[in-house]
KOLTIDO-261891 format. One line per 5 residues: for each residue x negated, y negated, z of C-alpha. Coordinates in Angstrom, 2 decimals. Example, Ala and Ser with C-alpha at 12.3 -4.5 7.8 and 13.67 -1.06 7.14 Angstrom:
BEGIN
-12.30 4.50 7.80  -13.67 1.06 7.14
% end
This chain:
BEGIN
135.34 37.76 10.11  132.00 39.11 10.32  131.63 42.90 10.00  130.32 44.67 13.20  127.43 46.86 12.90
127.47 50.38 13.57  126.37 51.56 16.93  123.61 54.30 16.64  123.70 56.64 19.65  120.35 57.98 20.64
119.90 61.55 19.63  119.23 63.88 22.46  116.54 66.56 22.32  117.30 69.92 23.97  114.64 72.42 24.46
115.45 75.98 23.61  113.06 78.92 24.43  113.30 82.35 22.70  112.31 85.23 24.81  112.51 88.99 24.20
110.66 92.31 24.50  108.22 93.14 21.62  109.90 94.67 18.38  113.27 92.94 19.06  113.22 90.88 15.92
112.51 87.67 17.96  110.42 85.98 15.30  113.00 87.06 12.61  115.73 85.36 14.92  113.30 82.04 14.94
112.70 81.97 11.33  116.61 82.26 10.91  117.33 79.31 13.07  114.46 77.18 12.06  113.61 78.01 8.48
110.29 76.82 7.11  109.96 73.70 9.67  107.51 75.55 11.93  104.62 74.25 13.87  102.11 76.70 15.00
99.13 76.27 17.49  97.77 77.46 20.50  98.48 76.80 24.13  96.17 74.38 25.89  93.01 76.38 26.84
94.20 80.06 26.00  94.30 82.24 22.72  97.95 82.64 22.80  99.73 81.38 19.87  102.55 78.67 20.27
105.16 78.29 17.44  108.01 75.70 17.67  110.32 73.80 15.34  112.62 70.94 15.38  116.20 71.53 14.29
118.89 68.59 14.22  122.50 69.08 14.83  124.39 65.86 13.44  127.70 67.35 14.37  126.82 67.18 18.05
124.29 64.37 17.77  121.49 66.66 19.19  118.23 67.75 18.21  116.91 71.14 19.25  113.23 71.85 20.09
113.14 75.62 19.50  110.07 77.55 20.96  109.24 81.10 20.19  107.59 82.53 23.35  105.45 85.57 23.09
107.23 89.06 23.41  106.88 90.51 26.74  108.43 93.31 28.79  108.51 91.75 32.25  108.13 88.40 34.29
105.42 90.23 36.32  102.35 88.78 34.89  99.38 90.90 33.88  98.16 89.09 30.77  97.88 85.39 29.37
100.88 86.07 27.02  103.03 86.95 30.04  101.78 83.97 32.09  102.58 81.55 29.07  106.11 82.99 29.12
106.55 82.48 32.68  105.14 78.88 32.88  106.97 77.93 29.77  110.41 79.26 31.10  109.62 77.34 34.71
108.17 74.25 32.89  104.82 74.53 35.02  101.30 74.29 34.33  101.19 71.92 31.48  103.70 74.09 29.29
106.22 71.19 28.60  109.50 70.49 30.06  111.80 73.43 31.45  114.09 74.65 28.66  117.59 73.57 28.71
118.75 76.88 27.38  116.91 80.37 27.06  117.88 82.73 24.40  117.04 86.30 25.19  116.70 88.29 22.19
117.77 92.07 22.66  117.47 95.01 20.50  120.99 96.41 20.32  119.66 100.02 19.53  117.56 99.99 22.71
119.77 98.25 25.16  118.78 99.91 28.45  115.05 99.09 28.23  115.75 95.41 26.92  118.16 94.61 29.79
115.52 94.86 32.31  113.81 91.79 31.35  117.18 90.15 30.53  118.14 90.45 34.22  114.82 88.78 35.11
115.42 85.95 32.86  118.98 85.59 34.20  117.56 84.63 37.58  115.60 81.70 36.57  118.64 79.56 36.83
118.65 78.11 33.46  121.45 78.53 30.92  121.00 81.76 29.13  122.42 83.10 25.84  121.90 86.59 24.74
121.17 87.25 21.09  122.31 90.86 20.50  120.02 91.48 17.52  119.89 94.50 15.07  123.56 95.50 15.54
123.51 97.15 12.43  120.87 99.53 13.37  122.87 100.45 16.45  125.77 101.04 14.33  123.69 103.48 12.04
122.61 105.26 15.10  126.23 105.59 16.20  126.01 103.13 19.23  129.07 101.13 19.84  128.68 98.27 22.02
131.50 96.19 23.84  130.06 92.66 23.17  132.75 91.06 25.63  132.42 93.55 28.27  128.65 93.05 28.17
129.01 89.16 28.40  131.42 89.61 31.29  128.86 91.79 33.13  125.96 89.42 32.49  128.05 86.24 33.09
126.50 84.73 29.85  127.58 84.43 26.21  126.46 87.48 24.11  126.19 86.80 20.12  125.89 89.90 18.15
123.66 89.24 15.04  121.69 90.61 12.25  118.90 88.24 11.91  117.17 89.69 8.85  120.61 89.22 6.86
121.40 85.84 8.70  124.76 87.49 10.06  126.04 85.87 13.19  123.13 83.01 13.09  125.71 80.33 12.95
127.68 81.80 15.96  124.26 82.11 17.94  123.73 78.11 17.04  127.13 77.34 18.50  126.57 79.29 21.63
123.17 77.52 22.03  124.82 74.01 21.54  127.49 74.77 24.03  125.06 76.29 26.77  122.84 73.15 26.73
125.86 71.04 28.09  127.09 73.80 30.44  126.11 75.13 33.92  124.45 78.72 34.33  127.09 81.36 35.40
124.61 84.26 35.19  124.82 86.86 37.70  121.52 87.85 39.64  120.81 91.25 40.98  121.58 92.36 44.47
118.49 93.53 46.25  118.37 95.53 49.58  119.22 93.33 52.75  115.61 93.90 54.12  114.13 92.25 50.69
116.77 89.32 50.61  115.83 88.58 54.18  112.23 88.27 53.41  112.79 86.42 49.97  114.92 83.98 52.02
112.16 83.37 54.57  109.53 83.22 51.91  111.49 80.63 49.97  111.98 78.60 53.21  108.26 78.59 54.30
106.83 77.50 50.92  109.77 75.29 49.96  107.23 72.36 49.85  103.46 72.38 49.04  100.96 69.96 50.51
101.31 67.54 47.51  105.03 67.27 47.87  105.73 69.59 44.87  107.88 72.58 44.76  105.57 75.65 45.13
108.07 78.24 43.95  110.18 76.88 41.06  113.04 79.60 41.20  114.00 82.52 43.29  112.89 84.58 40.36
109.57 83.59 40.88  109.55 84.39 44.64  110.70 87.92 43.87  107.72 88.48 41.60  105.45 86.82 44.32
106.65 89.19 47.02  107.14 92.39 45.03  103.76 92.17 42.97  100.80 92.40 45.46  97.68 90.86 44.24
99.36 89.75 41.18  99.30 86.44 39.10  102.19 84.88 41.05  100.49 85.47 44.60  96.97 84.30 43.44
98.70 81.15 42.07  100.48 80.23 45.01  97.71 81.14 47.72  95.45 78.71 45.68  98.14 76.09 46.02
99.29 76.78 49.74  96.15 78.23 51.32  95.24 81.54 52.68  98.07 81.55 55.45  100.46 82.42 52.61
98.46 85.59 51.84  98.92 86.62 55.49  102.54 85.88 55.48  103.05 87.85 52.24  101.31 90.85 53.72
103.47 90.72 56.87  106.58 90.39 54.94  105.75 93.25 52.60  104.94 95.64 55.81  108.50 94.86 57.20
110.07 95.89 53.83  107.94 98.90 54.14  109.00 99.57 57.50  112.62 99.33 56.51  112.07 102.20 54.05
111.70 100.38 50.79  108.88 100.55 48.43  107.61 97.04 47.61  106.19 97.92 44.01  109.16 99.97 43.11
112.23 98.16 44.55  112.65 95.99 41.59  112.76 98.59 39.07  114.97 100.73 41.17  117.51 97.63 41.79
117.39 96.58 38.21  117.89 100.10 36.45  120.59 100.92 38.97  122.57 98.05 37.86  121.96 98.84 34.24
122.89 102.43 34.53  126.03 101.32 36.29  126.91 98.69 33.69  126.04 100.76 30.34  128.76 103.37 30.48
131.21 100.68 30.54  129.69 98.67 27.66  128.09 101.24 25.50  129.70 104.39 23.96  127.50 106.96 21.73
129.07 109.08 19.19  127.32 112.51 19.05  125.57 113.19 15.84  124.80 116.66 14.48  121.46 115.75 12.86
118.41 113.81 13.44  118.18 110.15 12.53  115.94 109.07 9.58  113.50 107.52 11.87  113.05 110.65 14.11
112.61 112.56 10.35  110.23 110.11 9.36  108.19 110.08 12.71  107.79 114.03 12.34  105.41 113.10 9.43
104.21 109.75 10.14  103.01 110.58 13.82  101.72 113.90 13.08  98.01 114.19 14.04  96.96 115.51 10.58
99.49 114.39 8.01  100.18 111.10 9.78  96.46 110.26 9.79  96.24 111.14 6.03  99.26 108.93 5.27
97.43 105.98 7.27  94.20 106.29 5.54  96.07 106.05 2.16  97.95 102.99 3.25  94.92 101.36 4.90
92.98 102.27 1.66  95.50 100.51 -0.41  95.39 97.39 2.04  91.68 97.35 2.10  91.46 97.74 -1.80
93.93 94.80 -2.37  91.78 92.57 0.12  88.69 93.54 -1.26  89.33 93.95 -5.00  92.67 92.94 -6.14
92.17 89.31 -5.00  89.01 89.13 -6.96  90.73 87.73 -10.24  92.47 85.11 -7.95  89.11 84.30 -6.13
87.25 83.93 -9.51  90.04 81.90 -11.08  89.69 79.52 -8.11  85.85 79.42 -8.28  86.36 78.85 -12.16
88.72 76.09 -11.91  86.50 74.27 -9.35  83.51 74.79 -11.47  85.45 73.24 -14.49  86.53 70.31 -12.54
82.87 70.00 -11.25  81.69 69.98 -14.83  84.31 67.41 -16.02  83.31 64.91 -12.98  79.74 65.52 -13.64
80.27 64.37 -17.36  82.32 61.42 -16.42  80.40 60.04 -13.34  76.75 58.74 -13.62  74.26 60.59 -11.94
73.44 59.66 -8.43  74.47 60.51 -4.86  78.17 59.65 -5.23  78.45 62.17 -8.17  76.51 64.86 -5.93
78.66 63.97 -2.96  81.89 64.59 -5.23  80.68 67.63 -6.94  78.42 69.55 -4.34  79.98 68.04 -1.33
83.75 67.45 -1.67  84.77 69.66 -4.39  82.42 72.50 -3.07  83.80 72.17 0.50  87.32 72.26 -0.68
86.68 75.15 -3.13  84.83 77.17 -0.18  88.08 76.86 1.88  90.56 77.75 -0.98  88.62 80.73 -2.13
89.47 82.54 1.01  93.12 81.80 0.75  93.93 84.70 -1.73  92.62 87.38 0.95  94.40 85.80 3.76
97.78 85.64 1.89  97.27 89.40 0.64  96.42 90.67 4.14  99.07 88.91 6.06  101.58 89.94 3.29
100.71 93.56 4.05  100.57 92.93 8.03  104.16 91.24 8.10  105.60 94.17 5.92  104.10 96.97 8.04
104.92 95.06 11.35  108.50 94.27 10.19  109.24 97.88 9.03  107.91 99.29 12.21  105.04 101.11 11.00
102.13 99.17 12.48  103.18 100.64 15.94  102.72 104.18 14.34  99.33 103.25 13.15  98.08 102.05 16.59
99.37 105.19 17.99  97.64 107.26 15.65  94.23 105.25 15.97  94.40 104.70 19.77  92.13 107.74 20.66
89.52 106.67 17.98  89.47 103.15 19.01  89.02 103.99 22.80  85.32 104.87 21.99  85.08 101.12 21.66
87.02 100.54 24.69  89.78 99.19 22.41  93.19 100.24 21.51  94.64 101.25 18.18  95.66 97.74 17.08
92.09 96.70 16.64  91.49 99.10 13.91  93.16 96.91 10.99  91.34 93.78 12.00  88.16 95.50 12.08
88.93 97.27 8.70  89.90 93.95 7.08  86.54 92.38 8.26  84.80 94.52 5.69  86.38 92.45 2.97
86.02 89.02 5.05  85.66 88.30 8.91  88.10 85.35 8.28  91.29 87.28 7.54  90.09 90.11 9.90
90.09 87.75 12.88  93.18 86.19 12.06  94.79 89.81 12.00  93.67 90.21 15.76  96.73 88.24 16.73
98.78 91.37 16.69  96.71 92.52 19.50  98.69 91.71 22.94  95.87 92.27 25.39  93.52 89.08 25.63
90.77 91.16 26.51  90.95 93.40 23.66  91.76 90.91 21.25  88.84 88.74 22.17  86.69 91.75 21.89
87.99 92.48 18.47  87.36 89.09 17.57  83.79 88.93 18.73  82.58 92.03 16.89  84.70 91.69 13.65
81.91 89.47 12.10  79.48 92.68 12.61  81.44 94.46 9.65  79.58 93.87 6.48  81.69 91.59 4.48
81.78 91.23 0.59  79.87 87.81 0.85  76.69 89.72 1.90  76.94 91.85 -1.15  75.17 89.38 -3.39
72.19 89.30 -1.14  72.03 93.09 -0.81  72.16 93.48 -4.47  69.64 90.97 -5.39  66.88 92.33 -2.90
67.79 96.19 -3.48  67.43 95.81 -7.22  64.23 93.91 -6.82  62.26 95.59 -4.01  63.98 98.94 -3.31
62.69 101.67 -5.87  65.48 103.72 -7.59  64.10 106.94 -6.17  66.25 110.15 -6.40  66.65 112.30 -3.44
68.10 115.86 -2.75  67.50 116.79 -6.23  69.24 113.68 -7.70  72.38 113.92 -5.75  71.38 110.67 -3.82
69.87 107.31 -4.98  67.77 105.55 -2.50  69.01 102.16 -3.63  72.59 103.46 -3.10  71.73 105.00 0.40
70.18 101.48 1.29  73.05 99.66 0.41  75.39 102.22 2.48  72.99 101.75 5.43  73.47 97.84 5.11
77.30 98.34 5.39  77.03 100.91 8.14  74.50 99.04 10.52  77.03 96.47 11.78  79.77 98.71 12.40
77.21 101.23 14.41  75.94 98.17 16.46  79.57 97.19 17.25  80.21 99.97 19.37  77.31 99.19 22.12
78.24 95.57 21.77  81.91 95.88 22.48  81.20 97.96 25.39  78.65 95.56 26.70  81.31 92.66 26.30
83.85 94.57 28.37  81.40 94.93 31.12  80.13 91.21 31.06  81.72 88.15 29.79  84.94 90.11 29.08
85.05 92.41 32.19  88.34 92.97 34.06  90.71 95.67 34.93  91.71 97.96 32.14  95.21 97.34 31.07
97.66 100.17 30.38  98.36 100.50 26.60  101.99 100.17 26.33  103.27 101.18 23.07  106.77 101.18 21.79
107.80 102.91 18.58  110.65 100.75 17.23  113.42 101.93 14.63  112.29 101.88 11.24  114.22 98.84 9.17
113.62 97.26 5.74  111.25 94.11 6.26  113.14 90.95 5.93  111.82 89.14 2.76  112.51 85.68 4.61
110.40 86.84 7.59  107.55 87.98 5.38  107.34 84.87 3.49  107.35 82.54 6.44  104.53 84.69 7.95
102.41 84.52 4.95  103.14 80.74 4.39  102.39 79.91 8.10  99.30 81.67 8.29  97.92 80.34 4.83
98.85 76.83 6.00  97.30 77.08 9.35  94.13 78.30 7.83  93.81 75.40 5.38  94.74 72.89 7.98
92.70 74.16 10.91  89.68 76.20 10.10  89.85 74.72 6.52  88.72 71.28 7.97  85.73 72.63 9.84
84.49 74.67 6.85  84.90 71.49 4.56  82.91 69.43 7.26  80.09 71.95 7.39  79.66 72.30 3.73
79.50 68.44 3.32  76.78 68.44 6.03  74.79 71.20 4.31  75.05 68.85 1.12  73.71 65.78 2.90
70.96 67.84 4.42  69.90 69.22 1.22  70.39 66.00 -0.77  68.64 63.40 1.43  65.84 61.94 1.44
65.30 61.61 -2.15  61.59 60.28 -2.74  61.34 57.90 -5.56  58.05 59.34 -6.76  59.64 62.71 -7.64
62.10 60.87 -9.95  59.44 58.80 -11.44  57.09 61.55 -11.98  59.67 63.71 -13.67  61.06 60.78 -15.75
57.69 60.19 -17.06  57.38 63.70 -18.19  60.53 63.55 -19.82  59.68 60.36 -21.65  56.39 61.92 -22.62
58.28 64.99 -24.07  60.89 62.92 -25.95  58.18 60.96 -27.61  56.27 64.18 -28.82  59.52 65.39 -29.98
60.30 62.46 -31.81  56.84 62.13 -33.38  56.91 65.64 -34.54  60.47 65.53 -36.19  60.01 62.25 -37.98
56.52 62.55 -39.17  57.35 64.59 -42.07  60.23 66.46 -43.53  60.91 69.62 -41.60  63.04 72.62 -42.87
66.21 72.75 -40.97  65.00 76.24 -39.17  61.83 74.48 -38.06  63.85 71.41 -36.75  65.97 73.83 -34.76
63.28 75.45 -33.33  61.51 72.34 -32.33  64.74 71.10 -30.86  65.51 74.28 -28.70  61.72 74.16 -27.29
62.32 70.73 -26.41  65.55 71.29 -24.80  64.16 74.19 -22.87  61.40 72.00 -21.47  63.79 69.24 -20.55
65.83 71.93 -18.57  62.79 73.07 -16.79  61.98 69.78 -15.78  65.34 69.16 -14.45  65.14 72.49 -12.38
61.61 71.43 -11.41  63.20 67.95 -10.16  65.99 69.79 -8.35  63.46 72.09 -6.75  61.21 69.24 -5.67
63.92 67.46 -4.18  65.28 70.24 -2.32  61.69 70.94 -0.84  61.46 67.30 0.32  65.00 67.33 1.86
65.87 67.52 5.37  66.93 71.07 4.70  63.74 71.97 3.02  61.77 70.33 5.95  63.60 72.31 8.50
62.70 75.40 6.70  58.99 74.49 6.86  59.48 73.55 10.61  60.91 76.86 11.47  58.51 78.74 9.34
56.31 79.90 12.33  59.61 81.30 13.99  60.34 83.45 10.93  56.66 84.47 9.94  56.95 87.60 12.33
59.82 88.77 10.04  57.84 88.44 6.93  59.49 85.16 5.58  57.95 82.02 4.39  59.68 78.61 4.71
61.45 79.20 1.36  63.31 82.13 2.62  63.93 80.22 5.92  65.38 77.26 4.03  67.52 79.79 1.89
69.05 81.42 5.22  69.76 78.05 6.74  71.53 76.78 3.73  73.43 80.11 3.68  75.27 79.08 6.86
77.93 77.33 4.57  78.35 80.81 2.86  76.17 83.88 2.88  75.89 84.01 -0.87  74.29 80.50 -0.99
71.09 82.24 -0.13  70.71 83.33 -3.77  71.52 79.77 -5.31  69.13 78.17 -2.99  66.23 80.46 -3.64
66.73 79.72 -7.35  66.64 75.99 -6.92  63.57 76.30 -4.66  61.80 78.48 -7.41  62.78 75.83 -10.24
65.26 77.98 -11.95  68.37 76.04 -11.01  71.46 76.61 -8.64  73.28 78.81 -11.46  71.19 81.98 -10.49
72.97 85.07 -9.07  72.18 88.52 -8.07  71.75 89.76 -11.39  69.30 87.07 -12.59  66.20 88.76 -13.81
64.17 85.45 -13.74  64.89 85.03 -9.98  63.80 88.59 -9.29  60.62 87.96 -11.18  59.70 84.56 -9.46
60.31 86.47 -6.13  58.00 89.02 -7.06  55.39 86.63 -8.00  55.68 84.12 -5.05  52.63 84.41 -2.89
51.14 83.13 0.42  48.39 80.72 0.65  46.02 83.50 0.69  47.26 85.38 -2.28  49.40 87.90 -0.63
52.85 88.51 -2.09  55.63 86.92 -0.17  58.04 89.58 -0.94  57.91 93.43 -0.59  59.96 96.15 0.54
59.61 95.27 4.20  60.45 91.66 3.63  63.54 92.76 1.71  64.88 95.27 4.19  64.06 92.48 6.93
66.26 89.90 5.12  69.01 92.45 4.57  69.11 93.67 8.24  69.20 90.13 9.44  72.16 89.28 7.16
73.92 92.34 8.08  74.01 91.39 11.73  73.94 87.55 11.96  76.96 85.42 12.03  75.73 83.31 9.21
79.08 82.06 8.15  80.65 78.70 8.89  84.10 79.92 7.95  83.95 82.82 10.62  82.82 80.48 13.34
85.55 77.92 12.39  88.24 80.55 12.69  86.90 82.00 15.93  87.31 78.44 17.35  90.80 78.01 15.93
91.73 81.16 17.47  90.10 80.88 20.96  90.93 76.97 21.09  87.16 76.52 22.61  83.64 76.12 21.05
82.37 78.54 23.68  83.36 81.61 21.95  81.95 80.68 18.50  78.79 79.49 19.96  78.62 82.80 21.98
79.14 84.82 18.70  76.51 82.82 16.87  74.08 83.13 19.64  74.44 86.85 20.41  74.42 87.79 16.73
71.67 85.71 15.65  69.46 86.87 18.55  70.41 90.35 17.65  69.81 89.96 14.13  66.39 88.42 14.66
65.26 91.26 17.01  66.31 94.12 14.38  64.83 92.13 11.45  61.60 91.83 13.35  61.67 95.37 14.36
62.52 96.43 10.54  59.74 94.45 9.09  57.04 95.25 11.55  57.84 99.19 11.22  58.28 99.30 7.58
55.12 97.40 6.71  53.28 99.83 8.88  54.62 102.77 7.11  54.36 101.57 3.45
% end
């Protein structure tokens, strides 16, 4: 008798959405439920991060698609993040299917504020599970919560958890699995009769839009439409249903007002009245005779003087770690790829393939990975500061100062990080909730003078800025020039930020709402996942663009390769070889003299190799482009060689130094300390014999590099964060134009004064 084959039941996928106020530990809950199996991206067309993961449950034959939605205080939409939350929960505007269950993460130590948003979520009509997180912090604060009573009042399962320790997570999984197969029994709020009447009328009048699709997905959306005049919900529905809806909404609001209720206040009044009625039967407080540890710490950490000093020390440590402590790791990566390139060069025959592998592929991979130490260290500190609750205090202390830029305190750390490198600085802007402030921060971050500009500054300052002592020897002119180069971008950022807010990013100022969460020990799991996730995303997304640009720059610098250059230089090599062989075999030479002849021969061959590389670069597409644009850069005091170096530096700013070394037949191993390169630059002349380089030209180049966005990595990360090429192109355009004008003014003024 034949065996019957096992029947495989199709695995059902259930969508679970995690929502909650900021600082409720929602990301930690997400990590506890999903582990390292996370996908990170952006929602279509907007700069809001999307995190999701798929978790299998073989016992129940179900697969859970868990989505971590942005933190928000309300379903009343005022920003992109809040719109994403609403649309994702309703399954509208291309945000995917409506969730089968919603997990509302609630801070047990701040229940009153958290329950406002929870009551809104309960009205969406989907099954809801409340994850009562940080129950340990509530207990330490002498807050006793009757979980069963709270569950009864809300009409949904309430699971107490400590996500940082993994306590209660299994119970949360069980509650989620049970809720996906059940009906919603949550309790909605009772609004005044006049409001309920208008809500019923509104739902009835717009039950169907012109295309046959529901215009309002739930009563919760109808509430927000009616009680948020001029808001996101109203504008969206008016576009869909016509201007007649706007007139109807106005009439309904007038009737609510005539009945003695405030349209903009009634929702808060109703919800907080319910919360204040329920909490006494759910929460009991034990009186404390002394202040909590968080209150004592805030006495120092939020003090206008002491707190600022502590912040400066912390930020200094973070900045030092990003700027200096990662140097050995970055040097190690650079040395490793250098060693691999040398091995490949020795193994592969000379030609286009070897050059592609060494100068294109390996150089491209190296240019991506060399940023990784800075990104990992930055997000390590960011994750710790955020998870322990200190980042909110830092934003509070710096809000007044950042207000001069029209930004809030959370923009400080991304801008500070950008002095080390704009790439991690732009990534750090994810902590800014306001889209407008986040975009302004991203757009001015590249103006901070990063460490990649330092080789350019060091080369030109050492060669052309005199080491004059000022103020009786207290100040050195070279040091003052370096300080000026590092300061110019930060100074220019102020009017640029204000201009952006009045033009492409104009809009109504949003209130800066800041909550100071209770201090807690950061979760190692959360910190690790945050660092891992950001490092992976950088390599996968921005890294591919950086790699592609590096290969393109290589191709422009390699092709075409005229045969005449190879023939001419090979002829000279053969001639030198014949002379060396004839000189060393014609008579017996003492070993010392032979070594001297051989050294001279090898030096001449090396110079020929460098000359050949320089000739190829001058004839390449890159060199020809530099010559084509020479009329454009002549007013800056530059010749085609400087222009070629600036174009090549698009892959990485410091490439300018190596490119000039190749053009001047010194090889691509030159750096800012190379005396030979400085001498060649000093000796370079125009056709009429005038020197190409002088103080005015050096200052012009440095000012240009201080203000331009000459960095493929930065533009790639801007594209990755904004999900649009419009913003990196705007950044490149405005910064290049600004840099050109500033460099032109610098050269023309300096040349007339010197």
